[in-house]
N, CA and C of each residue as an Amber inpcrd file, in Angstrom:
protein
   180
  77.3900000 123.2820000 160.0070000  78.8140000 122.8120000 161.0900000
  80.0190000 123.3900000 159.3690000  80.6410000 124.1170000 160.2340000
  82.2900000 124.9440000 159.6160000  82.6320000 123.7660000 158.1870000
  83.3790000 124.3370000 157.2060000  84.0540000 123.9010000 156.4380000
  85.7180000 123.0600000 157.4840000  85.8930000 123.4950000 157.6450000
  87.2190000 123.1470000 158.9590000  87.1100000 121.6160000 159.3890000
  86.0810000 122.0560000 160.1340000  85.0360000 120.6180000 160.8310000
  84.8200000 119.4140000 159.5760000  84.2450000 120.0580000 158.7520000
  84.1760000 118.5230000 157.5730000  85.2870000 118.5740000 156.8320000
  86.3380000 119.4580000 156.4030000  87.7470000 118.6940000 156.3880000
  89.0650000 118.1980000 156.9350000  88.3310000 118.4780000 158.4550000
  89.7170000 118.1570000 159.2370000  90.9650000 118.8300000 159.1200000
  90.7880000 120.1530000 159.1670000  91.9460000 120.7180000 158.4320000
  92.8260000 120.4700000 157.5010000  92.3700000 119.3390000 156.5880000
  93.2880000 119.0090000 155.5950000  94.2420000 120.6180000 154.7700000
  93.3770000 121.7680000 155.2300000  94.4850000 122.8560000 154.0550000
  95.4620000 122.4210000 154.6860000  95.4810000 122.3960000 155.9370000
  97.2090000 122.8160000 156.7450000  98.3550000 122.2060000 155.7190000
  97.2890000 120.7160000 156.0480000  98.3750000 119.5730000 155.3850000
  98.7010000 119.2400000 154.4600000  97.7870000 119.4550000 153.3490000
  97.8680000 119.1460000 151.8770000  97.2890000 119.3990000 151.0570000
  96.9720000 121.5950000 151.3470000  97.2110000 122.3930000 150.0860000
  97.6350000 123.7670000 150.4510000  98.2980000 124.0140000 149.3250000
  98.2050000 125.6910000 149.9520000  97.0050000 126.7230000 148.9790000
  95.8580000 126.1500000 148.7690000  94.8130000 127.2770000 148.6230000
  93.7390000 126.9500000 149.7500000  92.8560000 127.8490000 149.4130000
  91.2970000 127.6360000 150.3850000  90.3610000 126.5500000 149.3690000
  90.3470000 125.6800000 150.2300000  89.5900000 124.4780000 149.8220000
  87.8810000 124.5760000 149.9460000  87.1790000 124.9210000 149.3740000
  85.8170000 125.1000000 149.5180000  84.7500000 123.9400000 150.0290000
  85.5570000 122.7730000 149.6960000  84.0100000 122.1590000 149.7200000
  84.8600000 120.4680000 150.2660000  84.3990000 119.8770000 150.5260000
  84.9130000 118.1210000 150.6450000  85.9140000 117.7120000 149.9020000
  85.2490000 117.9720000 149.4560000  86.0770000 117.3870000 147.6240000
  86.9700000 118.3100000 147.1550000  86.9320000 119.0840000 147.6550000
  88.2600000 119.5530000 146.5540000  89.3990000 119.3440000 147.7880000
  89.1760000 119.4460000 149.3790000  90.0760000 118.5810000 150.7720000
  90.0970000 117.3320000 150.1360000  89.3200000 116.4420000 149.9260000
  89.6260000 114.5650000 149.5380000  90.2900000 114.7800000 148.4280000
  90.9150000 115.2700000 147.3600000  91.2470000 115.3390000 146.2170000
  92.5290000 116.1880000 146.1980000  92.9920000 116.6390000 147.2390000
  93.8080000 117.9190000 148.1430000  94.4940000 116.1510000 148.9060000
  94.0940000 116.1060000 149.6080000  94.5600000 114.7760000 150.1210000
  94.7740000 113.3990000 149.6600000  94.2340000 113.2760000 148.3580000
  94.4290000 111.9670000 147.5810000  95.6320000 112.0410000 146.9460000
  95.6560000 113.8850000 146.4800000  97.4320000 113.7650000 145.5110000
  98.8250000 113.7750000 146.3380000  98.2720000 114.6070000 147.7890000
  99.2580000 114.2900000 148.7050000  99.5000000 112.8490000 149.2230000
  99.0640000 111.9120000 149.0410000  99.2020000 110.5660000 149.3450000
  99.7250000 110.3580000 148.3370000  99.1750000 110.2110000 147.2800000
  99.5080000 110.1700000 145.8970000 101.3410000 110.3310000 145.4140000
 101.7350000 111.2880000 146.2600000 102.8380000 112.1820000 145.7570000
 103.8600000 111.4250000 147.1470000 103.5180000 111.1600000 148.1020000
 104.2530000 110.7820000 148.8310000 104.4930000 109.1370000 148.9200000
 103.7210000 108.5920000 148.0860000 103.9810000 107.0190000 147.5800000
 104.7830000 107.0680000 146.7360000 104.6110000 107.7940000 145.6500000
 105.5480000 107.9660000 144.6090000 107.3500000 108.2700000 144.8400000
 107.6530000 109.1380000 145.9050000 108.7870000 109.3250000 146.5030000
 109.0070000 107.8320000 147.3540000 107.7040000 107.5550000 147.9350000
 108.6930000 106.3780000 148.8240000 108.9010000 105.2790000 147.6490000
 108.1340000 104.8230000 146.7360000 108.2350000 104.0220000 146.1420000
 109.6030000 104.3510000 145.3960000 110.1530000 105.3570000 144.8190000
 111.8510000 105.6420000 144.1680000 112.6490000 105.2370000 145.2230000
 112.5250000 105.0640000 146.9120000 113.4930000 104.9310000 147.9630000
 113.3970000 103.6380000 147.9070000 112.1840000 102.6500000 148.0290000
 111.9900000 101.4530000 148.1900000 111.1520000 100.3330000 147.3590000
 112.3810000 100.1680000 146.1730000 111.7120000  99.8140000 145.0720000
 112.0540000  98.1740000 145.0790000 112.6580000  97.8570000 146.1150000
 113.0320000  96.2890000 146.2450000 112.1590000  95.7140000 146.9830000
 111.4700000  97.2280000 147.9810000 110.5180000  96.3780000 149.4630000
 109.5450000  95.9590000 148.8120000 108.7170000  97.3410000 147.1820000
 108.0020000  96.8320000 146.9770000 107.7600000  96.0680000 145.8850000
 108.3370000  95.5060000 145.1880000 109.3090000  94.4250000 144.6110000
 108.8430000  92.8930000 145.1820000 109.1720000  93.0740000 146.4120000
 109.4990000  91.3380000 147.1530000 107.9810000  91.2110000 147.4120000
 107.3140000  92.7200000 148.3000000 105.1880000  92.5860000 148.3940000
 104.7380000  91.4350000 147.6700000 105.3430000  92.0820000 145.8900000
 104.1750000  91.7210000 144.9300000 104.5140000  90.7890000 144.9680000
 105.9670000  90.0870000 144.4500000 106.2380000  88.9490000 144.3360000
 105.7480000  88.1420000 146.1270000 105.5330000  88.4230000 146.6900000
 104.7460000  87.7200000 147.5280000 103.2060000  87.2750000 146.8370000
 102.7200000  87.8290000 145.8350000 101.4030000  87.4230000 145.6840000
 101.7060000  87.0710000 144.4940000 102.8550000  86.6400000 143.8860000
 103.4080000  85.9160000 142.6890000 102.9280000  87.1870000 141.4010000
 103.3300000  87.9560000 141.6520000 103.6990000  89.1250000 140.7210000
 104.8740000  89.9100000 140.5060000 104.9680000  89.9630000 139.3940000
 106.6980000  90.5080000 138.8610000 106.1630000  92.0620000 138.7790000
 106.8700000  92.6480000 139.7180000 107.3160000  93.9420000 139.6580000
 108.4740000  94.5410000 138.9280000 108.2490000  94.9520000 137.3610000
 109.9280000  95.2830000 136.6490000 110.1920000  96.8320000 136.5600000
């Protein structure tokens, strides 16, 4: 089976270099998701804090 089949085409969406293994593709995906979450959190801190408050947690 070819690598693009295993990585599901993640290189096109999550990486700017060749992904040789599934582990590299997974790391690229996780980095992309983390980046998007951080960007979302910067714009929606109040939404995230309200979500955490529902569980009795304080987000400062």
